[in-house]
C-alpha positions in Angstrom: -0.3 0.1 0.0 1.4 2.9 -1.0 1.5 5.7 1.6 1.3 9.5 0.0 3.7 11.9 0.8 3.6 14.3 3.9 2.3 17.4 2.8 4.6 20.9 2.5 4.2 24.3 2.3 3.0 25.4 -1.5 2.2 22.1 -2.3 -0.9 22.0 -4.8 -4.3 21.0 -3.6 -7.4 20.2 -5.7 -11.1 20.8 -4.6 -13.6 18.9 -6.8 -17.0 17.3 -6.9 -17.1 13.9 -8.2 -20.4 12.8 -7.1 -23.4 15.7 -5.6 -23.4 19.5 -6.9 -22.4 21.7 -3.8 -23.1 26.0 -3.2 -20.1 27.5 -4.7 -19.2 29.6 -1.4 -18.9 26.2 0.4 -16.1 25.4 -1.9 -14.4 28.7 -1.7 -14.3 29.2 2.1 -12.6 25.4 2.1 -10.2 26.3 -0.3 -10.0 29.3 1.6 -9.0 27.3 4.9 -6.3 25.1 3.0 -4.7 28.2 1.6 -4.4 28.8 5.3 -2.5 26.1 5.8 0.2 27.3 2.8 -1.3 25.2 -0.2 -1.8 26.5 -3.6 -5.6 25.7 -4.0 -7.3 25.3 -6.7 -11.0 24.5 -7.9 -11.7 21.6 -10.3 -13.6 23.2 -13.7 -16.6 21.4 -12.6 -16.7 21.4 -8.8 -19.4 24.0 -8.6 -21.4 23.5 -11.6 -24.5 21.6 -11.6 -26.2 19.3 -13.8 -29.4 17.5 -12.2 -28.5 16.4 -8.9 -24.5 16.3 -10.1 -22.1 18.9 -10.3 -21.4 17.6 -14.1 -22.2 15.0 -16.3 -20.3 11.8 -16.6 -17.8 13.1 -18.7 -17.2 16.3 -16.5 -17.0 15.0 -13.3 -14.5 12.3 -14.8 -12.3 14.9 -16.7 -11.8 17.1 -13.4 -10.7 13.3 -11.3 -8.7 12.2 -13.8 -7.0 15.6 -14.7 -5.7 16.1 -10.9 -4.9 11.9 -10.6 -2.6 13.0 -13.6 -1.0 15.9 -12.5 2.3 15.4 -10.7 1.9 18.8 -8.8 -1.0 18.0 -7.0 -0.3 16.6 -3.3 -4.0 16.3 -2.5 -7.6 15.9 -3.3 -10.5 17.5 -1.1 -13.6 16.0 -3.1 -16.2 18.6 -2.1 -19.4 16.4 -0.6 -20.4 12.7 -1.7 -24.5 12.4 -2.6 -24.2 10.0 -5.5 -22.7 9.3 -8.3 -19.0 8.1 -7.8 -19.8 4.8 -9.4 -20.4 6.3 -12.7 -16.4 7.2 -12.9 -14.8 3.9 -11.8 -14.7 1.9 -14.7 -13.0 4.8 -16.5 -10.8 6.0 -14.4 -7.3 5.2 -15.4 -5.0 4.8 -12.0 -1.4 5.2 -13.4 -1.1 8.7 -12.5 -1.9 8.6 -9.2 0.1 5.5 -9.3 2.8 6.7 -10.2 2.5 10.1 -8.3 0.4 9.1 -5.0 -1.7 11.9 -3.3 -4.1 12.0 -0.6 -7.6 11.7 -1.4 -10.1 13.1 1.3 -13.8 12.2 1.5 -16.0 9.8 2.8 -20.3 8.8 2.3 -20.5 8.2 -1.6 -16.4 8.4 -1.6 -16.3 5.3 -0.4 -16.3 3.6 -3.5 -13.2 5.5 -4.7 -11.6 4.5 -1.4 -12.2 1.2 -2.2 -10.7 1.8 -6.1 -7.9 3.3 -4.5 -7.3 0.2 -2.1 -7.3 -1.9 -5.3 -4.8 0.2 -6.9 -2.5 -0.2 -3.8 -3.2 3.6 -2.5 -3.9 4.9 0.8 -6.4 7.6 1.1 -8.6 9.6 3.8 -12.0 8.8 4.9 -12.6 12.3 6.8 -14.3 15.6 6.3 -14.8 17.2 3.0 -15.3 20.6 1.7 -18.8 21.3 3.5 -17.1 20.1 7.0 -14.1 22.7 6.5 -16.2 25.2 5.6 -18.7 25.0 8.7 -16.7 24.5 11.3 -13.2 25.9 10.2 -9.6 25.4 11.2 -9.9 24.7 15.0 -12.3 22.0 14.7 -11.3 18.5 16.0 -11.7 16.9 12.6 -10.3 19.1 10.7 -7.0 19.2 13.0 -6.9 15.4 13.0 -7.0 15.5 9.0 -4.3 18.5 8.6 -2.2 15.9 11.1 -2.5 12.9 8.9 -1.3 14.9 5.8 1.7 16.1 7.5 3.0 12.8 8.4 1.6 12.4 12.0 0.5 8.9 13.3 -3.4 8.4 13.8 -3.9 7.6 17.5 -7.5 8.0 19.0 -8.4 7.4 22.8 -12.4 7.1 22.6 -14.1 7.1 26.1 -17.0 4.2 26.6 -20.0 5.5 27.8 -23.5 3.5 29.1 -24.3 3.4 25.5 -21.4 1.0 24.3 -22.9 -2.0 26.5 -22.7 -3.5 23.4 -18.9 -3.6 22.7 -17.6 -6.5 22.2 -13.5 -6.5 24.1 -10.5 -7.4 22.7 -7.4 -6.8 20.8 -6.8 -6.8 16.5 -4.5 -5.6 14.4 -5.3 -5.5 10.7 -5.5 -3.2 7.5 -8.5 -0.7 7.6 -11.1 -1.1 5.1 -15.2 -0.1 4.5 -17.0 3.2 4.9 -20.5 3.8 4.4 -22.2 0.5 4.8 -25.1 1.6 1.9 -22.2 2.4 -0.5 -19.9 -0.3 0.5 -22.9 -3.1 -0.2 -23.4 -1.7 -3.6 -19.9 -2.4 -4.5 -19.7 -5.8 -2.9 -19.1 -8.8 -5.7 -17.0 -6.3 -7.7 -13.6 -6.0 -8.0 -13.2 -2.8 -6.0 -14.9 -4.4 -2.9 -11.8 -6.2 -1.7 -12.5 -8.1 1.5 -9.5 -8.0 3.3 -8.2 -11.1 5.4 -7.9 -10.3 8.9 -9.0 -6.6 7.8 -10.7 -4.1 10.7 -13.8 -3.2 8.6 -15.7 0.1 9.6 -19.3 1.1 8.9 -21.4 3.9 9.0 -24.7 5.1 7.6 -27.1 8.2 7.4 -30.9 8.1 6.8 -31.0 3.7 6.1 -34.0 2.5 8.2 -33.3 -0.1 10.7 -34.6 -3.1 8.3 -32.5 -1.9 5.5 -29.7 -1.5 7.5 -30.2 -4.8 9.0 -30.9 -6.4 5.4 -27.2 -5.0 4.4 -25.3 -6.1 7.6 -26.9 -9.6 6.9 -25.7 -9.2 3.2 -22.0 -8.7 4.4 -22.6 -11.8 6.8 -23.7 -14.1 3.8 -21.2 -13.0 1.6 -18.9 -14.2 4.2 -17.0 -11.0 4.9 -17.5 -11.3 9.0 -15.3 -14.7 8.9 -12.4 -12.8 7.4 -12.1 -9.8 9.3 -10.4 -9.2 13.1 -12.7 -6.5 14.2 -15.6 -4.5 13.8 -16.0 -0.7 14.3 -19.3 0.5 14.3 -19.3 4.4 13.5 -22.5 6.7 13.5 -25.7 5.9 12.1 -27.8 8.6 11.7 -31.3 10.2 10.5 -33.3 7.3 11.4 -35.9 6.3 13.8 -36.1 3.2 15.6 -38.4 0.4 14.6 -40.4 -1.2 17.2 -41.8 -3.8 14.2 -38.3 -4.8 14.4 -36.6 -7.4 16.5 -34.0 -5.4 18.5 -33.0 -1.6 18.2 -30.6 -1.1 15.5 -26.9 -1.4 16.9 -28.8 -4.9 18.6 -29.7 -6.1 15.1 -26.0 -5.4 14.4 -25.1 -7.3 17.8 -27.1 -10.0 16.9 -25.8 -10.8 13.7 -22.3 -10.9 14.3 -22.6 -12.9 17.8 -21.7 -16.2 16.6 -18.0 -14.5 16.3 -15.2 -13.5 18.2 -13.7 -10.2 16.8 -13.7 -7.0 19.1 -16.4 -4.9 18.2 -17.1 -1.7 19.1 -20.2 1.2 18.6 -20.5 4.5 18.4 -16.9 5.1 17.0 -16.7 8.8 16.0 -16.9 8.6 12.2 -19.6 9.0 10.0 -22.2 12.2 9.1 -21.7 14.0 12.4 -19.1 16.5 13.5 -16.8 14.3 15.2 -15.9 12.7 12.1 -12.7 11.6 12.8 -10.4 10.7 9.8 -9.5 7.8 9.2 -6.9 6.0 6.9 -7.9 3.4 4.5 -5.9 0.6 3.6 -3.2 1.6 6.5 -2.4 -1.1 9.1 -4.1 -0.4 12.3 -4.6 -1.7 15.7 -7.6 -1.4 18.0 -8.2 -2.5 21.3 -11.5 -2.0 22.9 -11.8 -2.3 26.8 -14.6 -1.7 29.2 -14.1 1.9 29.3 -12.0 2.2 26.3 -11.6 2.0 22.8 -7.8 3.0 21.1 -7.5 3.5 17.3 -4.0 3.7 16.7 -2.6 4.2 12.7 1.4 4.8 12.1 
């Protein structure tokens, strides 16, 4: 797994929109923040355009991303937002340029599909906050600061206190490469070459706006596909914008716990990753250690 080089002052950054459309003011605010880090920041040609629910046509969105991949001066690509649309680009993307000159790609949600494609090509990337988060929360926000820390070469180490909500956790230690992301997006590419299930990998999942029975269906899709037989740990991040369904056997978290009850790998809930302010950046494909204790979760990446 190639890890892109650490950012230096005057490195070139690009903000682009490989999926949904976004307000121009959000992109320009994020660009200003990156400029404040000392980066030369440019906005993709079609990053603030609009074509239905997308930022541009498939050709336009592909053009922006391919141009950034192929430019050896670009050191970081910040996706403006998720939404829907990355899947349109995968089969036509040429990864030769980014393999020759690895650069950081940052994003989450629909960008899960792009992270998976980068991992297939042996390139580490960052599952983390995007332009709207940068714009809304500012440079002093913890998730933004953690992202900058990773980009400048510092190891990842999170110590997360366990609350009463986390009684479903299963204690233990695990080590493996990190993969996963948004549950619905990851399940949508399951069975393709892009969804590589890492032997002894650490899987993490999060989602937004999915009713409990659909989440339960996707969890069982992973189970039937043999994913849980291969992993060394499961991290359940934030599931937001849904209501519990009293007609289900269990709560959403309890249904996930029940689906993996026969396995022995460490399991933790409420990890600070997802469509929330505390969306801590994680390095996709990187060697990772996870410790789940009664009162503490420790997550580390070098």
